C-alpha positions in Angstrom: 151.0 128.3 182.6 151.4 125.3 185.5 148.2 122.8 186.0 147.6 124.9 188.8 146.9 127.6 186.3 145.2 125.2 183.5 143.2 123.9 186.4 139.2 124.4 185.3 140.1 125.7 181.4 138.3 128.1 179.6 135.3 130.5 181.2 133.8 132.3 179.9 133.4 132.9 175.4 133.5 136.5 174.7 132.4 138.0 170.6 136.1 139.3 168.9 135.2 143.2 169.9 137.7 146.0 170.0 139.0 147.1 173.3 137.0 149.2 174.8 138.3 153.0 175.6 138.5 153.7 179.1 136.4 156.6 180.0 137.7 159.5 182.3 137.1 159.4 186.0 133.3 161.5 186.4 134.2 164.9 186.8 131.5 165.4 189.7 129.6 163.7 192.2 126.6 163.4 193.0 125.6 163.6 196.9 125.9 160.5 198.6 123.3 158.9 200.7 124.6 157.8 203.5 122.1 155.6 205.0 122.2 153.6 201.9 125.6 153.4 202.2 125.5 152.0 206.0 123.3 149.2 205.2 124.3 145.7 204.0 120.7 143.9 203.0 121.5 141.2 200.6 118.1 142.5 198.1 117.2 146.0 197.3 114.1 146.2 195.4 113.8 147.8 192.0 112.0 151.1 192.7 114.6 151.9 195.2 117.5 151.7 192.5 116.6 155.2 191.9 117.7 158.3 192.7 120.1 157.1 195.0 123.7 155.5 195.1 124.0 152.1 195.5 126.2 150.6 198.0 127.5 147.9 195.4 129.6 150.1 193.6 132.8 150.3 196.9 133.0 146.7 197.4 132.9 146.0 193.8 136.9 148.7 193.8 137.4 147.4 197.1 137.2 143.8 196.7 140.5 142.0 197.9 142.3 145.3 199.2 141.5 147.7 195.8 141.9 151.7 195.8 140.7 154.1 197.9 138.8 156.3 195.4 135.3 157.0 196.4 133.8 157.0 193.1 129.4 158.2 193.2 127.4 156.1 190.9 124.9 158.2 189.2 127.3 161.1 188.1 125.6 163.2 185.1 128.2 163.4 182.0 127.5 164.8 178.8 124.7 163.7 176.5 125.9 161.7 173.5 123.4 162.2 170.5 121.6 158.8 170.4 121.2 158.7 174.5 119.7 162.0 174.6 116.8 161.4 172.0 116.0 158.6 174.3 113.1 159.2 176.8 113.8 159.5 180.2 110.1 158.3 181.8 108.0 154.9 181.4 104.5 155.9 179.9 102.2 155.3 182.5 100.9 152.3 182.0 104.4 150.4 181.0 106.4 148.0 183.7 110.5 148.7 183.5 112.0 146.1 181.0 115.0 144.4 180.6 115.6 146.9 177.2 115.4 149.7 179.2 117.8 151.0 181.4 117.7 153.0 185.1 121.2 154.5 183.7 123.0 153.9 180.5 126.3 155.0 179.0 127.8 155.0 175.3 131.3 152.6 174.8 134.1 152.8 171.8 132.6 156.8 170.8 129.3 156.2 170.4 128.9 152.3 168.6 127.7 150.2 171.7 125.1 151.5 174.3 125.5 150.2 178.0 121.8 149.7 180.0 120.7 148.8 183.5 116.9 148.3 184.2 118.3 147.3 188.2 121.7 148.4 188.6 121.9 152.7 189.7 125.7 152.4 187.8 127.3 150.9 185.2 131.3 149.1 186.0 133.6 149.9 183.1 133.3 146.9 180.7 136.4 144.6 180.2 136.4 142.7 176.7 138.1 142.8 173.7 142.6 143.1 173.7 143.6 142.6 176.7 146.7 141.8 178.9 146.0 139.8 181.5 148.8 139.5 184.5 148.9 138.0 187.7 148.6 140.8 190.7 150.5 141.6 193.4 147.3 139.5 195.7 147.5 136.2 193.7 144.2 138.1 191.5 143.9 139.3 188.3 142.3 142.2 188.7 138.9 143.7 186.2 139.7 140.2 184.1 139.5 138.4 187.2 135.4 137.2 187.0 135.4 137.1 191.6 136.5 140.8 191.3 134.4 142.5 188.5 131.7 141.9 186.4 132.5 140.0 182.9 130.3 139.5 180.1 128.5 136.3 179.8 127.1 135.0 176.2 125.2 132.5 176.1 125.9 128.2 176.4 128.7 129.6 178.4 130.3 127.1 180.8 130.5 128.8 183.7 127.5 130.8 184.0 126.8 130.9 187.6 129.7 133.3 187.8 127.3 135.9 187.9 126.2 134.5 191.0 130.3 135.3 192.6 129.0 137.4 196.3 130.7 140.6 196.6 132.2 141.5 199.6 130.6 142.2 202.2 129.6 145.7 203.1 130.2 144.8 207.2 134.0 144.7 208.3 133.1 141.9 210.7 131.5 139.6 208.7 133.2 135.6 209.8 133.4 135.9 205.9 135.4 138.6 204.8 138.8 137.0 205.1 137.4 135.8 201.6 137.9 139.2 200.4 141.2 139.9 202.6 144.6 139.7 201.0 147.0 137.6 202.8 149.1 140.0 205.0 152.7 140.2 205.3 153.0 139.2 209.0 151.0 136.0 208.4 153.7 134.7 205.6 156.6 132.9 208.0 159.6 130.5 207.2 158.8 127.4 207.4 159.6 125.6 210.0 162.7 123.5 210.8 163.7 124.9 207.0 167.7 124.7 206.1 166.7 127.5 203.7 164.8 130.3 204.5 163.5 131.3 200.8 161.0 128.6 201.6 157.7 130.1 203.6 154.2 128.8 204.5 151.1 130.7 205.7 150.8 131.4 209.5 148.8 129.2 212.2 147.2 131.9 213.2 145.9 132.5 209.7 145.0 128.7 209.0 143.4 128.4 212.2 140.9 131.9 211.0 140.8 130.4 207.3 140.2 126.4 208.3 136.2 126.8 210.2 135.4 128.9 206.9 136.4 126.1 204.4 135.1 123.4 206.9 131.5 125.5 206.6 131.6 125.6 202.7 133.1 122.2 202.0 130.0 120.4 204.3 127.6 122.7 202.4 128.7 121.2 199.3 129.1 117.4 200.4 125.6 117.7 201.9 124.7 118.7 198.5 126.9 116.5 196.4 125.1 113.4 198.6 122.0 114.0 196.8 122.9 115.0 193.4 125.6 114.2 190.8 127.5 117.0 189.5 131.1 116.6 188.4 132.0 120.1 188.6 131.3 120.9 192.0 133.0 117.6 193.2 135.9 119.6 191.3 135.7 122.8 193.3 135.6 120.9 196.1 138.4 119.4 195.6 140.2 122.3 194.8 139.5 124.3 197.9 141.0 121.4 199.8 144.5 121.1 198.5 145.0 125.2 197.8 144.2 124.9 201.9 146.2 122.2 203.0 149.1 123.4 200.3 149.2 126.9 202.6 151.5 124.6 205.3 153.4 123.1 202.6 157.3 125.6 202.4 157.0 127.2 199.4 158.5 130.6 197.8 156.3 133.2 199.0 154.6 133.7 195.1 153.7 130.6 195.3 152.1 131.0 198.8 150.6 134.0 198.1 149.1 131.8 194.8 147.5 129.4 196.9 145.8 131.8 199.3 144.7 133.6 196.4 143.2 130.1 195.2 141.3 129.4 198.4 139.5 132.8 198.3 139.0 131.9 194.3 137.2 128.1 195.2 135.5 129.2 198.4 133.7 132.0 196.4 133.2 129.2 193.2 131.3 127.0 195.8 129.5 129.3 196.8 128.4 130.7 193.4 127.8 127.6 191.7 125.6 126.4 195.4 123.5 130.0 195.1 122.7 130.0 191.4 122.0 126.4 190.8 120.3 125.8 193.9 118.2 129.2 195.0 118.3 130.7 190.8 118.2 128.2 188.7 114.8 127.7 188.6 113.4 131.3 188.3 116.2 131.3 185.1 115.3 128.3 183.6 111.6 129.8 183.2 110.4 126.9 185.3 108.2 129.4 187.7 105.4 131.3 186.8 105.5 135.0 186.3 105.9 137.1 189.4 103.5 139.3 190.0 105.3 141.9 191.7 108.9 142.8 190.9 111.8 140.9 191.4 114.3 141.8 194.3 117.7 142.9 193.2 120.1 140.7 194.6 123.0 143.7 195.2 124.8 140.8 196.9 125.5 139.2 193.9 128.3 140.5 191.3 125.7 140.4 188.2 127.3 140.2 184.6 127.4 141.8 181.1 125.5 140.0 178.4 124.9 141.4 174.8 122.4 138.8 173.9 118.7 139.6 174.4 117.3 136.4 175.8 119.7 136.0 178.8 119.1 139.7 180.1 115.3 139.1 180.2 116.3 136.2 182.2 118.9 137.5 184.5 116.3 140.8 184.7 113.6 138.0 186.1 115.9 136.4 188.5 117.2 140.0 189.9 120.6 139.7 189.1 122.5 142.8 188.4 122.7 143.1 184.7 124.6 145.4 182.0 122.8 144.8 178.8 124.8 145.9 175.7 123.5 146.6 172.2 125.0 147.9 169.5 123.8 151.5 168.9 122.3 150.5 165.6 120.1 148.0 168.0 118.6 151.1 169.6 114.8 151.4 168.9 114.5 154.3 170.3 111.5 153.5 172.8 114.0 152.4 175.2 113.7 154.5 178.5 117.0 155.3 180.0 116.5 157.8 183.5 119.7 158.5 183.7 122.6 158.5 181.4 126.5 158.2 183.0 129.7 157.4 183.4 131.4 153.8 183.5 132.4 153.2 187.1 135.9 152.6 186.3 137.8 149.9 188.2 140.5 151.6 190.9 142.4 147.4 191.8 146.0 148.1 192.9 148.2 147.0 189.8 151.5 145.5 190.2 152.4 141.8 190.2 154.3 142.0 193.4 156.6 138.9 194.1 155.3 137.5 190.4 157.0 137.7 187.7 155.3 140.1 185.0 154.9 137.7 182.0 151.1 138.1 180.2 149.1 134.7 181.4 147.2 135.8 178.4 147.2 138.2 175.8 145.6 139.0 172.9 141.9 138.8 171.5 139.6 137.6 174.8 137.4 134.8 173.2 137.9 132.5 176.0 138.1 133.6 180.2 140.6 131.3 182.3 139.7 130.1 186.2 143.5 130.6 187.1 144.8 129.7 190.2 
């Protein structure tokens, strides 16, 4: 790894769990709700997540040029004995809690149970033994926290990554470039270069990116004028540097990597500000308990966690939550409304111009933010 790959260091420490067996795609699908699929609302009430397809699952797989598979959520699977024994509806006077699930599934042949009290699907969990290779678009597939929900544990340094924004459902959104891979026609030969082996990003592409980068850096610098945040300062410097390097004559692989760094740092700055400015007080339990159920932030990535305290705080804040427990930790009075199969990632998986050499291989104890 070079200096760019080490730029922000270790990310989320995870327990030493065996790799999860990959669940097969659902054999049947529920009928989609076309009205829900067309909306791009930033929030979704807790009550509205029950009994219909969420517009979120397609954005997970579509992010950064994912596959074309259209996998519906809420697909009923064969019911494991433990999940089958749990009640399917809440008692009349009990509100849903972080321990309950609108959906639930098993992992590792029933050793683990994954539930969500505020989402109506479960993305395929990814932790344990992993092999991470840089993909064709400069990102890292399901192991990349800007592309797929990751496991969040207590005292994680980059806890704010659960607030990574999702790809907009509106293809005309001005921010859509931050989820769009660099097109082949936007990689052009470097001007005045004596060799054709060096290239740059086209001026048209840079012109399209420039206002997005300027808006995000201005937003962050306005915050930094009143608050000291070295982490945010580092992200701003990294974004500016990656954007400048789009015009530096480089190999095709390096240009794609720099473009992916612009996307990465832009999304990370947005998540950092969203978490610390808008979510932090609620997350730290500084505010009084809300009188109504929280709105679900379907515009945020969310996270898995196996820590009850974190699960409760995420649920209270409205961050998409997938709670992972050992089967032995299920008491029996938790409510799981629907038993489902996890939604597998449908990313295009090839290394493109990058060497097919693992960036990391082994038991995943620390996630890396790689540029």
